[in-house]
TIDRENVO-970285 format. One record per atom (N, C-alpha, C): residue number from 1; residue in three letters; y, z, x negated. Coordinates in pm, whole numbers, plus 50000, padded with zeros to 5 digits. Layout:
N
- NUM:ALA:Y:Z:X
...
END
This chain:
266
- 1:MET:70978:19477:64523
- 1:MET:71059:19483:64346
- 1:MET:71020:19406:64296
- 2:LEU:70967:19329:64264
- 2:LEU:70931:19218:64196
- 2:LEU:71011:19093:64188
- 3:TYR:71049:19068:64360
- 3:TYR:71101:19021:64394
- 3:TYR:71264:19017:64362
- 4:TYR:71319:19108:64363
- 4:TYR:71460:19135:64359
- 4:TYR:71463:19148:64130
- 5:LEU:71355:19162:64074
- 5:LEU:71367:19123:63900
- 5:LEU:71359:19003:63934
- 6:ILE:71297:18916:63962
- 6:ILE:71275:18793:63973
- 6:ILE:71423:18729:64028
- 7:LEU:71496:18765:64084
- 7:LEU:71606:18722:64123
- 7:LEU:71729:18774:64052
- 8:PHE:71714:18887:63943
- 8:PHE:71812:18978:63899
- 8:PHE:71773:18859:63741
- 9:GLY:71646:18801:63709
- 9:GLY:71686:18715:63625
- 9:GLY:71699:18606:63584
- 10:ILE:71685:18507:63740
- 10:ILE:71769:18406:63756
- 10:ILE:71893:18394:63738
- 11:ALA:71970:18528:63804
- 11:ALA:72080:18513:63788
- 11:ALA:72137:18522:63659
- 12:ILE:72067:18588:63570
- 12:ILE:72141:18608:63385
- 12:ILE:72124:18525:63341
- 13:LEU:71998:18405:63313
- 13:LEU:71927:18398:63267
- 13:LEU:72009:18240:63193
- 14:PRO:72100:18179:63319
- 14:PRO:72148:18029:63256
- 14:PRO:72267:18118:63151
- 15:VAL:72337:18260:63128
- 15:VAL:72448:18300:63187
- 15:VAL:72415:18338:63009
- 16:ILE:72289:18376:62953
- 16:ILE:72238:18408:62841
- 16:ILE:72195:18286:62756
- 17:LEU:72154:18200:62843
- 17:LEU:72123:18044:62748
- 17:LEU:72272:18002:62673
- 18:LEU:72372:17983:62745
- 18:LEU:72478:17944:62763
- 18:LEU:72585:18013:62640
- 19:MET:72551:18138:62632
- 19:MET:72602:18240:62570
- 19:MET:72531:18224:62413
- 20:VAL:72447:18162:62430
- 20:VAL:72331:18197:62271
- 20:VAL:72404:18062:62224
- 21:PHE:72366:17965:62278
- 21:PHE:72425:17768:62287
- 21:PHE:72528:17843:62208
- 22:ILE:72672:17832:62285
- 22:ILE:72830:17878:62207
- 22:ILE:72781:17929:62085
- 23:TYR:72721:18037:62076
- 23:TYR:72726:18111:61928
- 23:TYR:72699:18050:61825
- 24:ARG:72541:17987:61876
- 24:ARG:72502:17891:61734
- 24:ARG:72596:17789:61728
- 25:GLN:72697:17748:61764
- 25:GLN:72769:17629:61773
- 25:GLN:72903:17672:61676
- 26:ASP:72922:17828:61644
- 26:ASP:73014:17833:61528
- 26:ASP:72976:17837:61430
- 27:LYS:72983:17761:61367
- 27:LYS:72893:17703:61248
- 27:LYS:72926:17793:61143
- 28:TYR:73064:17858:61117
- 28:TYR:73093:17884:60990
- 28:TYR:73086:18045:60988
- 29:GLN:73200:18099:61031
- 29:GLN:73158:18259:61012
- 29:GLN:73131:18282:61162
- 30:ARG:73018:18282:61205
- 30:ARG:73014:18369:61367
- 30:ARG:73116:18540:61428
- 31:GLU:73167:18531:61527
- 31:GLU:73234:18666:61555
- 31:GLU:73142:18775:61575
- 32:PRO:73217:18878:61520
- 32:PRO:73147:18995:61554
- 32:PRO:73109:19044:61690
- 33:ILE:72991:19097:61753
- 33:ILE:72919:19102:61840
- 33:ILE:73009:19197:61926
- 34:LYS:73090:19283:61859
- 34:LYS:73173:19374:61928
- 34:LYS:73282:19330:62017
- 35:SER:73297:19237:61926
- 35:SER:73437:19114:61997
- 35:SER:73410:19036:62117
- 36:LEU:73288:19020:62096
- 36:LEU:73207:18908:62189
- 36:LEU:73188:19003:62271
- 37:ALA:73111:19142:62291
- 37:ALA:73130:19219:62434
- 37:ALA:73232:19241:62481
- 38:LYS:73375:19245:62395
- 38:LYS:73466:19284:62444
- 38:LYS:73534:19188:62553
- 39:ALA:73465:19031:62502
- 39:ALA:73531:18910:62591
- 39:ALA:73424:18844:62748
- 40:PHE:73290:18959:62682
- 40:PHE:73200:18893:62769
- 40:PHE:73248:18987:62944
- 41:ILE:73285:19160:62888
- 41:ILE:73297:19270:62957
- 41:ILE:73452:19210:63033
- 42:GLY:73558:19160:62972
- 42:GLY:73666:19085:62984
- 42:GLY:73670:19009:63142
- 43:GLY:73542:18956:63098
- 43:GLY:73512:18840:63222
- 43:GLY:73457:18893:63348
- 44:MET:73417:18971:63307
- 44:MET:73393:19056:63433
- 44:MET:73530:19146:63471
- 45:LEU:73577:19225:63410
- 45:LEU:73681:19287:63494
- 45:LEU:73802:19159:63535
- 46:ALA:73779:19019:63480
- 46:ALA:73868:18958:63587
- 46:ALA:73809:18932:63694
- 47:ILE:73720:18966:63772
- 47:ILE:73684:18959:63945
- 47:ILE:73775:19048:63972
- 48:PRO:73785:19189:63942
- 48:PRO:73922:19258:64063
- 48:PRO:74028:19203:64010
- 49:LEU:74083:19139:63951
- 49:LEU:74188:19070:63872
- 49:LEU:74180:18956:64004
- 50:ASP:74117:18862:64003
- 50:ASP:74086:18754:64083
- 50:ASP:74092:18777:64228
- 51:ILE:74043:18858:64252
- 51:ILE:74011:18929:64372
- 51:ILE:74187:19001:64445
- 52:LEU:74278:19075:64343
- 52:LEU:74419:19095:64385
- 52:LEU:74503:18958:64390
- 53:ILE:74488:18863:64332
- 53:ILE:74552:18727:64324
- 53:ILE:74542:18700:64445
- 54:VAL:74404:18677:64452
- 54:VAL:74356:18565:64636
- 54:VAL:74399:18642:64719
- 55:THR:74423:18792:64766
- 55:THR:74452:18891:64807
- 55:THR:74573:18850:64851
- 56:GLY:74644:18812:64709
- 56:GLY:74809:18812:64761
- 56:GLY:74833:18657:64860
- 57:ILE:74803:18571:64740
- 57:ILE:74766:18450:64818
- 57:ILE:74774:18428:64944
- 58:ASP:74660:18465:65021
- 58:ASP:74607:18494:65141
- 58:ASP:74727:18554:65220
- 59:SER:74762:18643:65156
- 59:SER:74904:18723:65260
- 59:SER:75039:18697:65266
- 60:LEU:75025:18559:65167
- 60:LEU:75158:18439:65178
- 60:LEU:75110:18339:65238
- 61:LEU:74988:18285:65251
- 61:LEU:74954:18182:65328
- 61:LEU:74869:18170:65380
- 62:GLY:74781:18305:65411
- 62:GLY:74677:18326:65543
- 62:GLY:74690:18271:65643
- 63:GLU:74806:18273:65698
- 63:GLU:74844:18261:65862
- 63:GLU:74897:18072:65852
- 64:THR:74900:18024:65773
- 64:THR:74971:17829:65773
- 64:THR:74857:17793:65803
- 65:ALA:74861:17665:65810
- 65:ALA:74768:17545:65851
- 65:ALA:74711:17523:65718
- 66:ILE:74749:17487:65649
- 66:ILE:74663:17450:65486
- 66:ILE:74532:17617:65511
- 67:ALA:74582:17735:65520
- 67:ALA:74460:17794:65508
- 67:ALA:74320:17773:65568
- 68:ASN:74296:17616:65622
- 68:ASN:74201:17606:65730
- 68:ASN:74156:17529:65654
- 69:THR:74184:17497:65524
- 69:THR:74181:17330:65442
- 69:THR:74075:17379:65346
- 70:VAL:73982:17251:65307
- 70:VAL:73939:17263:65209
- 70:VAL:73982:17240:65076
- 71:PHE:74113:17220:65101
- 71:PHE:74177:17238:64964
- 71:PHE:74209:17392:64945
- 72:PHE:74231:17441:65007
- 72:PHE:74267:17579:65028
- 72:PHE:74128:17688:64979
- 73:SER:74056:17660:65039
- 73:SER:73896:17672:64920
- 73:SER:73937:17708:64783
- 74:ALA:73892:17529:64780
- 74:ALA:73896:17496:64637
- 74:ALA:73973:17602:64572
- 75:PHE:74117:17486:64622
- 75:PHE:74220:17538:64488
- 75:PHE:74246:17695:64496
- 76:LEU:74318:17746:64620
- 76:LEU:74388:17841:64645
- 76:LEU:74310:17994:64631
- 77:GLU:74197:17971:64669
- 77:GLU:74136:18114:64644
- 77:GLU:74005:18116:64544
- 78:ALA:73972:17989:64486
- 78:ALA:73915:17968:64373
- 78:ALA:73948:17957:64254
- 79:GLY:73996:17774:64251
- 79:GLY:73982:17748:64127
- 79:GLY:74117:17822:64059
- 80:ILE:74237:17812:64107
- 80:ILE:74377:17819:64079
- 80:ILE:74341:18025:64014
- 81:PRO:74341:18099:64108
- 81:PRO:74317:18270:64073
- 81:PRO:74200:18267:64004
- 82:GLU:74110:18266:63998
- 82:GLU:73993:18256:63885
- 82:GLU:74047:18194:63772
- 83:GLU:74072:18090:63755
- 83:GLU:74153:18035:63576
- 83:GLU:74240:18116:63577
- 84:LEU:74312:18162:63610
- 84:LEU:74473:18222:63583
- 84:LEU:74392:18406:63518
- 85:SER:74259:18442:63635
- 85:SER:74251:18611:63599
- 85:SER:74184:18577:63462
- 86:LYS:74082:18468:63395
- 86:LYS:74023:18427:63303
- 86:LYS:74151:18434:63173
- 87:PHE:74240:18401:63189
- 87:PHE:74376:18388:63142
- 87:PHE:74436:18455:63106
- 88:LEU:74474:18554:63192
- 88:LEU:74523:18639:63173
- 88:LEU:74450:18747:63079
- 89:ILE:74320:18792:63125
- 89:ILE:74238:18851:63014
- 89:ILE:74197:18795:62897
- 90:PHE:74236:18661:62861
- 90:PHE:74207:18609:62758
- 90:PHE:74328:18683:62627
- 91:MET:74432:18665:62712
- 91:MET:74547:18699:62648
- 91:MET:74591:18872:62614
- 92:ILE:74526:18941:62727
- 92:ILE:74534:19088:62690
- 92:ILE:74417:19117:62610
- 93:PHE:74300:19088:62602
- 93:PHE:74182:19129:62524
- 93:PHE:74133:19024:62348
- 94:ILE:74205:18905:62389
- 94:ILE:74173:18851:62287
- 94:ILE:74301:18814:62195
- 95:TRP:74400:18731:62279
- 95:TRP:74499:18665:62192
- 95:TRP:74514:18733:62079
- 96:ASN:74548:18848:62062
- 96:ASN:74618:18927:61943
- 96:ASN:74459:18979:61831
- 97:ASP:74378:18978:61863
- 97:ASP:74212:19001:61829
- 97:ASP:74235:18952:61691
- 98:LYS:74215:19040:61536
- 98:LYS:74226:18982:61427
- 98:LYS:74118:18887:61415
- 99:ASN:73992:18900:61501
- 99:ASN:73864:18833:61443
- 99:ASN:73915:18624:61529
- 100:PHE:74032:18672:61597
- 100:PHE:74046:18520:61656
- 100:PHE:74137:18488:61576
- 101:ASP:74055:18398:61419
- 101:ASP:74156:18360:61351
- 101:ASP:74089:18237:61305
- 102:GLU:74022:18110:61385
- 102:GLU:73974:18026:61357
- 102:GLU:73919:17895:61486
- 103:TYR:73966:17795:61436
- 103:TYR:73955:17741:61539
- 103:TYR:73891:17718:61687
- 104:PHE:73766:17722:61661
- 104:PHE:73654:17744:61716
- 104:PHE:73647:17841:61819
- 105:ASP:73728:17962:61711
- 105:ASP:73751:18095:61839
- 105:ASP:73775:18093:61941
- 106:GLY:73886:18018:61985
- 106:GLY:73910:18030:62100
- 106:GLY:73836:17981:62214
- 107:ILE:73704:17854:62193
- 107:ILE:73624:17817:62294
- 107:ILE:73514:17923:62300
- 108:VAL:73452:17996:62187
- 108:VAL:73367:18125:62186
- 108:VAL:73401:18204:62275
- 109:TYR:73539:18272:62271
- 109:TYR:73565:18382:62344
- 109:TYR:73590:18335:62483
- 110:ALA:73640:18240:62524
- 110:ALA:73713:18151:62636
- 110:ALA:73560:18187:62706
- 111:THR:73481:18103:62668
- 111:THR:73343:18052:62701
- 111:THR:73261:18224:62710
- 112:PHE:73315:18281:62650
- 112:PHE:73253:18448:62701
- 112:PHE:73291:18505:62801
- 113:ILE:73448:18477:62806
- 113:ILE:73487:18538:62881
- 113:ILE:73477:18490:63082
- 114:GLY:73459:18365:63019
- 114:GLY:73361:18252:63180
- 114:GLY:73262:18334:63229
- 115:LEU:73205:18329:63122
- 115:LEU:73025:18390:63164
- 115:LEU:73047:18503:63176
- 116:GLY:73074:18608:63147
- 116:GLY:73110:18704:63194
- 116:GLY:73166:18762:63344
- 117:PHE:73251:18636:63410
- 117:PHE:73315:18631:63513
- 117:PHE:73137:18565:63616
- 118:ALA:73103:18479:63552
- 118:ALA:72967:18420:63650
- 118:ALA:72892:18507:63629
- 119:CYS:72835:18592:63557
- 119:CYS:72724:18669:63554
- 119:CYS:72728:18814:63669
- 120:VAL:72903:18828:63713
- 120:VAL:72907:18898:63819
- 120:VAL:72844:18839:63961
- 121:GLU:72986:18693:63955
- 121:GLU:72955:18637:64080
- 121:GLU:72788:18567:64111
- 122:ASN:72766:18582:64006
- 122:ASN:72596:18495:64037
- 122:ASN:72508:18585:64056
- 123:ILE:72480:18688:63977
- 123:ILE:72405:18808:64105
- 123:ILE:72449:18849:64186
- 124:GLU:72596:18861:64242
- 124:GLU:72653:18855:64382
- 124:GLU:72561:18726:64456
- 125:TYR:72593:18609:64467
- 125:TYR:72496:18537:64518
- 125:TYR:72383:18521:64514
- 126:VAL:72302:18515:64408
- 126:VAL:72208:18520:64461
- 126:VAL:72084:18605:64536
- 127:PHE:72144:18769:64519
- 127:PHE:72101:18847:64590
- 127:PHE:72101:18854:64754
- 128:MET:72297:18755:64717
- 128:MET:72278:18752:64933
- 128:MET:72197:18633:64950
- 129:PHE:72164:18538:64891
- 129:PHE:72132:18423:64949
- 129:PHE:71961:18359:64878
- 130:GLY:71979:18387:64818
- 130:GLY:71791:18365:64757
- 130:GLY:71820:18297:64635
- 131:PHE:71637:18251:64583
- 131:PHE:71605:18230:64534
- 131:PHE:71677:18068:64491
- 132:GLY:71652:18009:64590
- 132:GLY:71692:17851:64599
- 132:GLY:71831:17922:64525
- 133:THR:71933:17976:64591
- 133:THR:72071:17928:64507
- 133:THR:72112:17951:64395
- 134:GLY:71998:18063:64363
- 134:GLY:72006:18077:64204
- 134:GLY:71940:17998:64108
- 135:VAL:71870:17902:64179
- 135:VAL:71810:17779:64106
- 135:VAL:71944:17691:64109
- 136:VAL:72025:17636:64217
- 136:VAL:72128:17613:64206
- 136:VAL:72242:17617:64137
- 137:ARG:72282:17722:64128
- 137:ARG:72390:17764:64079
- 137:ARG:72351:17803:63934
- 138:ALA:72236:17813:63884
- 138:ALA:72190:17787:63700
- 138:ALA:72213:17675:63673
- 139:LEU:72231:17555:63784
- 139:LEU:72214:17372:63744
- 139:LEU:72404:17359:63793
- 140:LEU:72479:17418:63775
- 140:LEU:72561:17395:63864
- 140:LEU:72703:17491:63813
- 141:SER:72682:17617:63879
- 141:SER:72818:17659:63880
- 141:SER:72815:17781:63778
- 142:VAL:72720:17819:63708
- 142:VAL:72736:17901:63601
- 142:VAL:72777:17796:63429
- 143:PRO:72686:17689:63431
- 143:PRO:72752:17610:63349
- 143:PRO:72909:17545:63369
- 144:GLY:72923:17528:63516
- 144:GLY:73059:17491:63549
- 144:GLY:73200:17609:63479
- 145:HIS:73178:17744:63496
- 145:HIS:73210:17861:63452
- 145:HIS:73251:17791:63296
- 146:PHE:73131:17771:63212
- 146:PHE:73157:17739:63074
- 146:PHE:73226:17629:63048
- 147:LEU:73201:17526:63134
- 147:LEU:73254:17430:63060
- 147:LEU:73442:17448:63103
- 148:PHE:73462:17513:63245
- 148:PHE:73611:17549:63246
- 148:PHE:73695:17633:63109
- 149:GLY:73560:17718:63037
- 149:GLY:73627:17825:62934
- 149:GLY:73615:17730:62819
- 150:VAL:73584:17633:62778
- 150:VAL:73515:17549:62708
- 150:VAL:73694:17450:62666
- 151:VAL:73724:17379:62776
- 151:VAL:73872:17351:62833
- 151:VAL:73921:17447:62785
- 152:LEU:73943:17573:62863
- 152:LEU:74069:17625:62844
- 152:LEU:74103:17712:62740
- 153:GLY:73998:17729:62655
- 153:GLY:73949:17771:62464
- 153:GLY:73999:17669:62363
- 154:TYR:74019:17559:62425
- 154:TYR:74048:17435:62339
- 154:TYR:74191:17447:62325
- 155:PHE:74212:17473:62423
- 155:PHE:74404:17461:62424
- 155:PHE:74462:17594:62367
- 156:LEU:74337:17676:62433
- 156:LEU:74438:17848:62336
- 156:LEU:74420:17821:62202
- 157:SER:74310:17753:62136
- 157:SER:74297:17779:62013
- 157:SER:74444:17687:61902
- 158:MET:74469:17556:62045
- 158:MET:74585:17492:61979
- 158:MET:74692:17566:61963
- 159:ALA:74722:17661:62070
- 159:ALA:74808:17713:62118
- 159:ALA:74853:17866:61954
- 160:LYS:74706:17886:61957
- 160:LYS:74699:18003:61855
- 160:LYS:74778:17952:61725
- 161:PHE:74740:17817:61674
- 161:PHE:74783:17786:61539
- 161:PHE:74896:17658:61579
- 162:HIS:74947:17635:61585
- 162:HIS:75002:17502:61618
- 162:HIS:75200:17587:61697
- 163:THR:75237:17694:61664
- 163:THR:75339:17706:61729
- 163:THR:75428:17702:61772
- 164:GLU:75464:17532:61705
- 164:GLU:75570:17446:61761
- 164:GLU:75532:17420:61887
- 165:LYS:75400:17404:61941
- 165:LYS:75372:17361:62074
- 165:LYS:75270:17463:62140
- 166:ARG:75316:17585:62116
- 166:ARG:75228:17656:62217
- 166:ARG:75278:17684:62291
- 167:SER:75392:17673:62366
- 167:SER:75400:17669:62531
- 167:SER:75287:17536:62629
- 168:THR:75356:17424:62516
- 168:THR:75292:17352:62592
- 168:THR:75106:17361:62577
- 169:TYR:75072:17383:62466
- 169:TYR:74915:17397:62466
- 169:TYR:74895:17552:62623
- 170:LEU:74932:17648:62554
- 170:LEU:74898:17758:62694
- 170:LEU:74908:17664:62832
- 171:TRP:75017:17603:62833
- 171:TRP:75072:17519:63001
- 171:TRP:74910:17471:63035
- 172:THR:74894:17362:62956
- 172:THR:74817:17227:62953
- 172:THR:74679:17282:62975
- 173:GLY:74621:17408:62857
- 173:GLY:74460:17463:62862
- 173:GLY:74472:17536:63021
- 174:LEU:74549:17602:63086
- 174:LEU:74546:17661:63203
- 174:LEU:74555:17557:63325
- 175:LEU:74668:17470:63291
- 175:LEU:74625:17376:63425
- 175:LEU:74526:17269:63439
- 176:LEU:74470:17240:63312
- 176:LEU:74346:17140:63325
- 176:LEU:74254:17240:63382
- 177:ALA:74200:17360:63318
- 177:ALA:74093:17451:63409
- 177:ALA:74112:17476:63555
- 178:MET:74211:17493:63578
- 178:MET:74279:17509:63720
- 178:MET:74213:17392:63800
- 179:LEU:74261:17276:63719
- 179:LEU:74232:17150:63811
- 179:LEU:74096:17097:63796
- 180:ALA:74018:17120:63656
- 180:ALA:73867:17070:63698
- 180:ALA:73801:17163:63740
- 181:HIS:73819:17305:63762
- 181:HIS:73784:17393:63875
- 181:HIS:73792:17368:64011
- 182:GLY:73900:17358:64047
- 182:GLY:73953:17327:64187
- 182:GLY:73909:17163:64228
- 183:LEU:73882:17108:64152
- 183:LEU:73793:16990:64165
- 183:LEU:73698:16966:64228
- 184:PHE:73582:17059:64075
- 184:PHE:73470:17084:64125
- 184:PHE:73404:17124:64201
- 185:ASP:73499:17288:64288
- 185:ASP:73439:17323:64370
- 185:ASP:73477:17253:64538
- 186:TRP:73615:17136:64517
- 186:TRP:73645:17075:64610
- 186:TRP:73521:16978:64649
- 187:LEU:73478:16862:64564
- 187:LEU:73372:16825:64570
- 187:LEU:73258:16890:64649
- 188:LEU:73228:16960:64567
- 188:LEU:73102:17023:64696
- 188:LEU:73126:17091:64806
- 189:MET:73254:17129:64826
- 189:MET:73242:17189:64952
- 189:MET:73244:17036:65076
- 190:VAL:73333:16928:64956
- 190:VAL:73373:16779:65095
- 190:VAL:73218:16742:65138
- 191:SER:73120:16771:64995
- 191:SER:73006:16670:65035
- 191:SER:72899:16754:65099
- 192:SER:72920:16874:65116
- 192:SER:72807:16961:65202
- 192:SER:72891:16989:65332
- 193:GLY:73023:16916:65394
- 193:GLY:73071:16958:65500
- 193:GLY:73088:16792:65563
- 194:LEU:73036:16676:65525
- 194:LEU:73072:16545:65561
- 194:LEU:72849:16537:65636
- 195:GLY:72897:16444:65709
- 195:GLY:72777:16349:65740
- 195:GLY:72685:16312:65624
- 196:SER:72565:16303:65614
- 196:SER:72464:16262:65528
- 196:SER:72515:16132:65440
- 197:ALA:72571:16039:65518
- 197:ALA:72580:15921:65436
- 197:ALA:72686:15934:65332
- 198:ILE:72839:15995:65427
- 198:ILE:72917:16016:65352
- 198:ILE:72931:16119:65237
- 199:GLY:72877:16258:65282
- 199:GLY:72840:16363:65224
- 199:GLY:72761:16350:65072
- 200:SER:72688:16249:65059
- 200:SER:72572:16162:64970
- 200:SER:72645:16059:64850
- 201:ILE:72761:16035:64913
- 201:ILE:72872:15923:64834
- 201:ILE:72908:16044:64737
- 202:ILE:72956:16171:64864
- 202:ILE:73102:16231:64754
- 202:ILE:73011:16341:64608
- 203:TYR:72887:16392:64695
- 203:TYR:72787:16481:64582
- 203:TYR:72777:16353:64472
- 204:VAL:72748:16214:64510
- 204:VAL:72723:16110:64414
- 204:VAL:72855:16129:64320
- 205:ILE:72996:16135:64332
- 205:ILE:73113:16162:64289
- 205:ILE:73109:16260:64246
- 206:PHE:73064:16373:64273
- 206:PHE:73104:16466:64223
- 206:PHE:72966:16542:64109
- 207:LEU:72888:16469:64128
- 207:LEU:72703:16468:63997
- 207:LEU:72822:16389:63848
- 208:TRP:72897:16233:63873
- 208:TRP:72939:16212:63808
- 208:TRP:73059:16245:63740
- 209:GLY:73137:16337:63793
- 209:GLY:73261:16392:63731
- 209:GLY:73199:16538:63663
- 210:ASP:73100:16598:63718
- 210:ASP:73035:16717:63637
- 210:ASP:72943:16634:63508
- 211:ILE:72896:16534:63510
- 211:ILE:72866:16467:63358
- 211:ILE:73001:16447:63256
- 212:LYS:73065:16375:63302
- 212:LYS:73240:16348:63236
- 212:LYS:73274:16527:63230
- 213:LEU:73315:16621:63293
- 213:LEU:73298:16729:63227
- 213:LEU:73215:16783:63101
- 214:TRP:73136:16749:63107
- 214:TRP:73024:16770:63007
- 214:TRP:73019:16718:62868
- 215:LYS:73073:16578:62901
- 215:LYS:73112:16499:62768
- 215:LYS:73280:16571:62742
- 216:LEU:73365:16569:62761
- 216:LEU:73485:16644:62744
- 216:LEU:73461:16768:62672
- 217:GLY:73359:16835:62709
- 217:GLY:73362:16964:62694
- 217:GLY:73297:17008:62556
- 218:LEU:73195:16913:62503
- 218:LEU:73115:16886:62392
- 218:LEU:73236:16800:62299
- 219:LYS:73295:16708:62351
- 219:LYS:73410:16696:62239
- 219:LYS:73472:16751:62190
- 220:TYR:73557:16829:62256
- 220:TYR:73638:16954:62266
- 220:TYR:73576:17067:62124
- 221:ILE:73414:17031:62187
- 221:ILE:73342:17165:62063
- 221:ILE:73372:17093:61976
- 222:ASN:73253:17005:61913
- 222:ASN:73291:16918:61799
- 222:ASN:73438:16900:61749
- 223:GLN:73513:16884:61832
- 223:GLN:73699:16858:61786
- 223:GLN:73726:16978:61662
- 224:GLN:73691:17109:61746
- 224:GLN:73751:17228:61695
- 224:GLN:73642:17342:61589
- 225:GLN:73525:17244:61608
- 225:GLN:73415:17267:61455
- 225:GLN:73457:17172:61392
- 226:GLU:73562:17037:61388
- 226:GLU:73592:16979:61277
- 226:GLU:73711:17023:61203
- 227:ASN:73778:17086:61322
- 227:ASN:73946:17176:61255
- 227:ASN:73874:17261:61164
- 228:SER:73766:17408:61261
- 228:SER:73766:17489:61129
- 228:SER:73708:17468:60993
- 229:ARG:73636:17369:60998
- 229:ARG:73611:17314:60885
- 229:ARG:73725:17268:60820
- 230:LYS:73824:17202:60868
- 230:LYS:73890:17140:60748
- 230:LYS:73989:17281:60734
- 231:GLN:73968:17374:60867
- 231:GLN:74092:17518:60793
- 231:GLN:74007:17570:60668
- 232:ALA:73891:17608:60712
- 232:ALA:73826:17665:60524
- 232:ALA:73850:17588:60442
- 233:GLU:73832:17439:60436
- 233:GLU:73834:17368:60288
- 233:GLU:74026:17433:60312
- 234:LYS:74131:17467:60362
- 234:LYS:74239:17489:60303
- 234:LYS:74231:17577:60209
- 235:ALA:74177:17657:60353
- 235:ALA:74157:17785:60253
- 235:ALA:74163:17837:60132
- 236:LYS:74000:17714:60088
- 236:LYS:73948:17690:59947
- 236:LYS:74016:17641:59897
- 237:ALA:74096:17536:59903
- 237:ALA:74192:17475:59807
- 237:ALA:74287:17567:59745
- 238:ALA:74342:17621:59850
- 238:ALA:74470:17734:59843
- 238:ALA:74406:17855:59765
- 239:ASP:74261:17891:59752
- 239:ASP:74253:17985:59663
- 239:ASP:74232:17945:59524
- 240:ILE:74169:17829:59525
- 240:ILE:74177:17761:59370
- 240:ILE:74311:17741:59281
- 241:LEU:74372:17661:59366
- 241:LEU:74560:17651:59298
- 241:LEU:74570:17806:59279
- 242:SER:74518:17958:59389
- 242:SER:74592:18090:59386
- 242:SER:74511:18099:59220
- 243:GLN:74401:18101:59216
- 243:GLN:74331:18154:59091
- 243:GLN:74406:18071:58954
- 244:ILE:74416:17963:58960
- 244:ILE:74501:17880:58874
- 244:ILE:74660:17965:58785
- 245:SER:74713:17923:58956
- 245:SER:74843:17989:58921
- 245:SER:74889:18091:58918
- 246:GLY:74753:18214:58955
- 246:GLY:74801:18337:58939
- 246:GLY:74884:18372:59041
- 247:ARG:74901:18321:59116
- 247:ARG:75009:18387:59239
- 247:ARG:74914:18321:59395
- 248:ASP:74952:18506:59474
- 248:ASP:74909:18429:59568
- 248:ASP:74942:18319:59663
- 249:SER:74855:18239:59782
- 249:SER:74864:18128:59768
- 249:SER:74908:18167:59967
- 250:GLY:74966:18246:59993
- 250:GLY:74967:18287:60104
- 250:GLY:74908:18254:60207
- 251:TYR:74777:18143:60149
- 251:TYR:74728:18178:60331
- 251:TYR:74590:18274:60329
- 252:GLY:74620:18343:60239
- 252:GLY:74444:18452:60303
- 252:GLY:74452:18549:60418
- 253:ASN:74585:18593:60475
- 253:ASN:74591:18611:60604
- 253:ASN:74618:18534:60707
- 254:GLU:74622:18387:60652
- 254:GLU:74585:18309:60823
- 254:GLU:74465:18250:60826
- 255:TYR:74421:18215:60707
- 255:TYR:74285:18115:60706
- 255:TYR:74141:18229:60729
- 256:LYS:74073:18203:60750
- 256:LYS:73884:18291:60762
- 256:LYS:73846:18268:60637
- 257:ARG:73796:18343:60561
- 257:ARG:73710:18338:60462
- 257:ARG:73575:18298:60538
- 258:ILE:73537:18129:60482
- 258:ILE:73381:18078:60560
- 258:ILE:73279:18114:60460
- 259:ASP:73223:18125:60550
- 259:ASP:73040:18133:60499
- 259:ASP:72984:17982:60520
- 260:TRP:73000:17917:60414
- 260:TRP:72943:17736:60429
- 260:TRP:72808:17742:60487
- 261:ASN:72717:17865:60406
- 261:ASN:72593:17818:60462
- 261:ASN:72600:17873:60604
- 262:ALA:72638:17907:60660
- 262:ALA:72594:17969:60780
- 262:ALA:72580:17876:60905
- 263:GLY:72588:17772:60893
- 263:GLY:72593:17661:61006
- 263:GLY:72451:17582:61004
- 264:ASP:72393:17606:60886
- 264:ASP:72281:17529:60794
- 264:ASP:72159:17651:60797
- 265:ARG:72231:17761:60875
- 265:ARG:72073:17906:60879
- 265:ARG:72005:17871:61069
- 266:GLN:71872:17873:61061
- 266:GLN:71853:17899:61201
- 266:GLN:71856:18047:61277
END
């Protein structure tokens, strides 16, 4: 019994830590727990949606030569259907949520969806393959889902607040998340399927790419934090002008009223 509790703990611990991390990065006005729970549960529901999409892909391409390739496993059975499932869940559960009203919110909600997906997947893998798999997935796979969520969420926020380029941002976010996820899995699969010498070289390339993905994710987080700050300043300036002129500035429904001290509280 204790062993299974340990397995469960190592399966969910990285998920919890990354949710706490991104929640604390939401510096100005943090999202309500109800909406975060909706995103996380939505990520869990992306699992059967993913299975449905993969089943469709297998029925179309399962008998072709490509079905026996690493590319098929990494992209067509993992990267593409999983990120498409998360994207669809975001659009269904979050896009029209009234609390999605700040640039940083897209990253928060997309990562919670990704971590909901990762939580179910991680529990399954850890209970199937044991403690060692849990450690490896805690360091690689779960953070991978988190970072794919950051990439997707960055562009979903840009699409939300830049309607003139909405389609471009939506497609860019979805395709980049699919590409990042597919390459992530492809490099891992190739490195484990080759000899020790070549496999080690491929694995080093994977680690280099993983570091680059972390740098990109942190860059996107910082950019959307800054965009949220500017968004709040614009709303604050509009409020002042509104008070002076006695007329509604028109920004009240578009921009969130920021708690400026939230980012300083621990």
